Each structure stands twice: as C-alpha cells, then as structure tokens.
N, C-alpha and C positions, 0 to 999 in steps of 0.2 A: 531480524536475521533470518536466513534460510537454512532449514535443517535437512535439506535434501529432497523433501516431498512437500513441505508446507512452509509458508512464511509465518513467522512469529513476531508479533508486535506487542510490546509492553506499553500499557497506558490506556487512557480513556479519551474519547473524543470522536471525531469523524475522520475516517480514512478514505482517501480517493487515490485511484491509480489513473494517471493522466498521460496521454501520449505526447509526443513532441510538438504536435500542432495545438495542444491545449484542450483536447476533447477528453472528458471524463469517461473512462471505460469501465470503471468499477468503483462502487461507493458502498460504504458500510459504516454503521455506527459501532464504535468499539466500547464495550460495556464492562469488560473484565480487565484485570491487571495484566493478564497474558492472553492474547487473542491469537488464534490460529486460523489460517485460511489458505486455500490453494488458488493459484493463478494459472491453472492448466488451460490450454486452448488458445492462448494469446500468441500472436506472431512473434518471431524473433525480432528483437529491437531494444531500444533504450526507452525507458519509461520513468516517470517520477511518481514516488509514493509521497502523498501529502497528508499529514496528520495535523488536525487543528482542534483546539478546544477554546474555551472562553478567554484563555490567557496567552496561548502560544500557537504558532504555526511552524511545523518542521517539515522539511522536504528532503527526500533521499532519492538519489538516482539509482535505478536498478537496470540490469541488463538481462534479458531473457534470451537464451540461446536455443 
C-alpha cells in the first residue's frame, strides 16, 4: 500500500516494477516482513508491481500521477 510518501510491501521475495511494455524499471530483493521504498521520479502512468518468491507470484497494478 501507499502511505503518501512511500510504498509499503509486506513479505519476502523479489519485487519488480514493470511498465506496460514489459520492461523492468525497478527491482529489489525484499528481506523484511515490512519493506518501504519510494518510487519518485517515474513518469505518470500505469505500472505493475510483481512480487515473487519460490512459491508464489503476485501482481498489482499501480497508477502514478
């Protein structure tokens, strides 16, 4: 979820932010139960946040304005 200044993702695994053409723009290994990161500087648009680990892959659509 977004707290107004940072994104907060719960869980462990690999996080990727992907644009609508499939290019990975941001990647990070999530190591804590609650991970905080900023996505400042990206153009307005629709992106996908993909979180994967050895068991699951989850995808969430986000909109940056």
